[in-house]
N, C-alpha and C positions, 0 to 999 in steps of 0.2 A: 321546580319551585325555587324562588329567589332565596339565596342564602341570607341568613340573619347577619347583621353587622354588629361587631362587638368592639367597644373602646376599652382598652386595658391600660391601667395606670400603675406604674411603680418606678422607683428611682433608678435602680440598676438591674437590668435583666441580663445578667451574665452568669457564666457557670461558677465563678468563684464567689458568688453571693448566694447564700442558701435559699432565700426567698425568691431571688431572681431566677435561680435554677428551676424552682418549682413552676414559676410562671412560664419559663421557656419550654418546659416539657409539655405543658398544656398547649401552648401556641404551636409547637412543632407537630403535635399529634392531632390537633383539631382544625388546623388551618385549611384543610380541604372541605370542611363542613361549615365553617364560619368565615366571614370576611373580617379579619382583625386589623385594627389600627392601634398601634402601641405608642403611648406617650411616656417617654423615659429619657433620662439624662444619658444613659449608656444602654445599648441594646445589641447583643450578639445575635443578629437576625438569622435564624436557621433556614428561612424560606423567603428571601427578598421578593421572589416572584408572587408570593401569596400574602405576605404580611407587610403592611405599610408602617413605617416608623416615622413618628413626629418627634424630632429631637427637642427635648425640654431643656432650655438653657437656664441653669440656676447656680448661684454661687454656693460652694460646698462648705465653706468655713465661716463662722463656727457651726458645729453640728446642729445646735438647737435653732439657729436661724435658717439653716438649709431647709428645715421642715417648712418654714414660712415661704422661703423663696420658691421652693418647688410647687407648693400649693398654688401660689399666685401665677407662676409661669405656666403651669399645667392648665389652670383654669382659662387663661388667656388663649393658649393654643387650642383648647377644646372649643371655646367660643368662636375662634377664627374658623374652625372647621364647620361649625354649625351655621354661622351667619354669613361668612364670606364665601366659603366654598360650597355652601348649601348641602353639607353632608349630614345625614341622619344616622343615629345609632339606635339599634334595638335594645342593646344591653351595655351598661357601664360597669366595669369591674375594677376594683382598686385593692391593693394590698396595704395593710397596716395604716389605714386612714390617711393615705397620702393626698386624697381629695375628698370633698364632702358631698358629692352628688352621685355616688355609686349605688346602684341597685343591689349589687352583690359585693359584700365586703369580705376580703380574705385576710383574716387576722392572725398574727403570729406572736403577739405580746399584749399583756395587760399592764400598761404603764402605771395606772393608778394603784393597782394591787402591789406592784413591785416597789414603788417609792414609799408606800405606806407601811409595808411589811418588812422589806428587806434592805433598804438603804441604811448604811451604818455611818457613824461619824468618821471612821477611817476612810470612807469613800470621798470625803470632802477635804482630804489632806493634800491633794494634788490638783493642779489646774485641770488635768484631764478628767479627774473624778468629779470635780465641780461642774465641768462642762457636760459630762454625761448625766449627772443628776438633774441639772437644769433641763436637759433634753427630755428626760422622763416626765418631769413636772409639766413642761409645756405641752407635750403630747397628751398628757392626761386631762388637760383642760378641755380638749375637744373630742377625745376619742369616744366617750360615752354617747355624746350627741350623734356622732357619725354612725356608730354601730346601731343605735336605736333607730336611726333614719333609714337604714338599709332594709330592703325586703328580705334578704337572706344573709346570714353570716356563716362563714366557713372557718373552722379552726382545725389545727393539726392534732389536737389531743383532747381527751376527756378532761384532763386537769385544767387546761385553759378554758374549755367550755364552762366548767363549774365556776371559775374565777369571774368570767363575764356575767354569768347568771347571778352570782352573789353581789358583785360590785355594781353592776349597771341594771340589774333586774330585767334583763332581756327575756323575751318570751322563749321558753325552752324549745318550742316547735320551730323557732326561727334560727336556731343555732345548730349547725351540723358539723360532724367530725369527719374529716378526711385526712388520714395520716400522711405525712410527707413521704415522698417516694425515694427509693434507691434503685439504681440500675444494677440488678442482680447479676447481669452478665459482666459488666464492667468491673464491679466490685465483687470479686470472688477470690478464693485462696490461690496464691501463686508461689509454691515452694521454691522454684528456681529463682524467681525475682527476689524473694525474701533473702536467700543466701547471697545473691549478687549485691543487694543494697547494704546488707550488714558488712560485707567485706569492704565496700566502698566507704562506709562510715567508720571503719576501723574497729568494729566490734568482734569479740571472740565468742566462742561457744559458752564460756563461763559467764559472760555478761547477761544480765537480765535487763531487757530494754523495755521501757515504758514510753508511750507516745502520747503527747498532749497536742490537740489541734484546735485552734480558734483564730478567727479573724481579728478579734480584739476583746475588750471587756475582760481582761485577764484577771483582775481582782475578783470580780463576780464569779468567774469560771474556776477559780481556785488555784491558779498557777503559783501564787506565793506559798501556800501551805504545802503544795506538792514539792516545790524546791526544798522547803524546810525538811521534808521527809527524808531527803537524801542525807541529811546531817545526823540522822538518828542511828544508834547502834544496830548492827546487823544489816545495814543498807549499803555496805561498801561495794557490792557487786552490781548495784542498781545504776543504770544509765537512763537518762531522760532526753528524749527528743521533743523540742518545742517547735511546732510547725505553725507559722502564721505570725502576722505582726511585722511592723517596720523596726528599724534599728532604734528609733526614738521611743516607740511604744513599748519596747521590751527592755529599755536601758535600765529601768529600776530593778527588773528581775535579774539582769546580768550582775548588777551590783549585789543583789541579795545572794546570788550563787557564789560570788567572789567572797563576800563577808562570811558566808557559811563554809568556805573552803571546799566547795564542791563544783567550782566552775569547770574543772577538768572532766566532770561527769555529766554536765548539761550541755547539749548541743542545740544552739539556737539556729534553726534552719531557715528562718525568714519565711516570706510568703511564697507559696507554690499553688498554682491553679490545680495541679494534679497531686493530691495528697496520698494516692495509693501506694507508691513505693515506701513511704514512711510507715504506713499502716502495715504493709507486708513485713517490714523489717522488725516489727515490735513483737514482744511476748505478751504485752497487755496494753490496752487503751485505757487511759485514766482521765476522768473528767469530774473532779470534786466540786462541781458548780453549786452555787446557792439557788440558782433559778434558771430553768429552761422551760420552754413550752413544748418543744419536740426537737431533740438534738439529732439533726441529720447526720452529723459526723459520727456520732455513737452508733447509729444504725449502719452507716457505711463500714465502720470498723468491724461490727458484728458480721456483716455480709462478707468481709474479707477473711472471716474465720479467726478473728482475734478476740480473745476473752476481754470483757469489758468490766472495768471497775468504775463505778459512778455512784452518785447519791440518788435518793428517791425522787427523781425528776419526772415531771409530766411527760408523757410519751414514752420515755425509757422504761418507766415502771410497768408499762403495759406488756413488756416482753422480757425484761431482765429479771433473773432469779439468782439469788445468792447460792453459790455452790453448784449452779447449773450452767449459767451463761458467763459467769465471772463472780464478782462480789458487789453487793449493793451496800453503800455506807449510809448509816442513819444521819450522820452529821459530817460536813466537809471540813474535818479537822486533821491536823498532822498525825496524831495518834491513830485515828481511824484508818488513814491511808497506810501508815506503817504496818498496822495489823493485817489489812487486806493484802497488801503487796507481799508482806512476809509470808503469809499463808500461801499465796500463789507461787512464790519462789520455792517453797518447800515441796511443791508437787513435782511429780515426774513429768518429763516431756510428754509422755502419752496422756497423762491426766490433763495437762494444759491443752493439748490438742483436742481432747474430748470437750472441754469447755468451749473452745473455739467452734467446734462443729455444732454444738448446741446453740451457740449464739447465732450462727448463720441460719440454722433451722428456724429459730424464733422470729427472724425478720423476713422470712420468705414471703409473708403476706403483704409486705410493703413494696411490691413491685410497681414498675411504671405503668403497666397495663391496667392494674387495679385502680391506680390513681387517676388515670385519664378517663376511664369508664365512670368513676364516681363524679368527676367534674363535669363530664358530658351530661350526666343525669341532672346535676344542679343547674346547668345552663338550660336544659330543656324545660325543667320545671319552672324556673324563674321566667323564662321567655313566654311560656304558655299561661303564666299567672295562675298556675294550679295551686289552689289553697289547700288541697287535700294532701298536706305534707306527710311523709311517712311518720308513723307513731314513734319509731325508733330512729332518731336522727344520726346514729353512730354508723355512718356509711362504711367505714373501714372494717367494721365487724360483720358486715353482711355478705362478705365474700362475693362482691360484685364481679 
């Protein structure tokens, strides 16, 4: 039987892009069953022998215009394949509304919900914040139409699913949940590596080390209030690792640490494709974010056996439990962080280890195999035009 052909669209399908990594996992594991053509600006192709890459050339700055540039360039590249090279595709898949002709939409953000509910005046105080807010507004103009036009929408969490149903009135049967995956073998506890990295970073046994990991959007993710927590009484033994971001994107937070006289306790590690050594070195992973749809890095931290301190975020709240896997904050504020971190610091090492073990056990259901099987089911059902969609679209809860 002839294999079905799939055109897959996303901006950056590389390991250090969370959405790109999800796409790469599907491509690598299903390329023997489908003929994939990938339309992307960057693509770390795991199987060049089985997967064709069409490089999409689009200007990357400013961010909100990159959205337009990519859509136009990808559309032209797709038309070229269709009409010039006489290529046909059985299925088109796109992440985050990057093109408007996808039958299967893989959605990781609801921009309209975010800018209506969570954008603050302080977000507009910097050029970076203004640029980001414009990006959310621009994407929100089209995303509802794109998602309503898709035959099937896949989201990583029940929280995001509900946002799309409420904001865009999508049909419930057309929105399925497939939780983002974590490589449970790659992300696992490594006591020897933990000690080695702590020595390398100059930490002692008396230091309580928290790690914060993000590619960007640091204000939304709570880096500012986390740095402020170091200035509070009782936090003198707290050390903070900030992993991710460029020198320019973290400059404001370096100044904040300096002004708070805690710059000697904050280590800005920069961008690292492999964040595992920093997760292993930490006593707790902290993400006091205002909004996430499914934090992959929080899941990776838990898989490494690190207790997690985070807010009640979509996806994370499906497995995180206060006093069991770490601590869940009601609000992303400095007092809440100080209270949770202080409570964690007061625990014995054995008690903290137990929280880490519980965190790992809680995310074992988010393995790569489960993710690939769920996506293969979605592909099959979309391609067969099967209208008898499962009554319960929460595929990650069905133990596929």
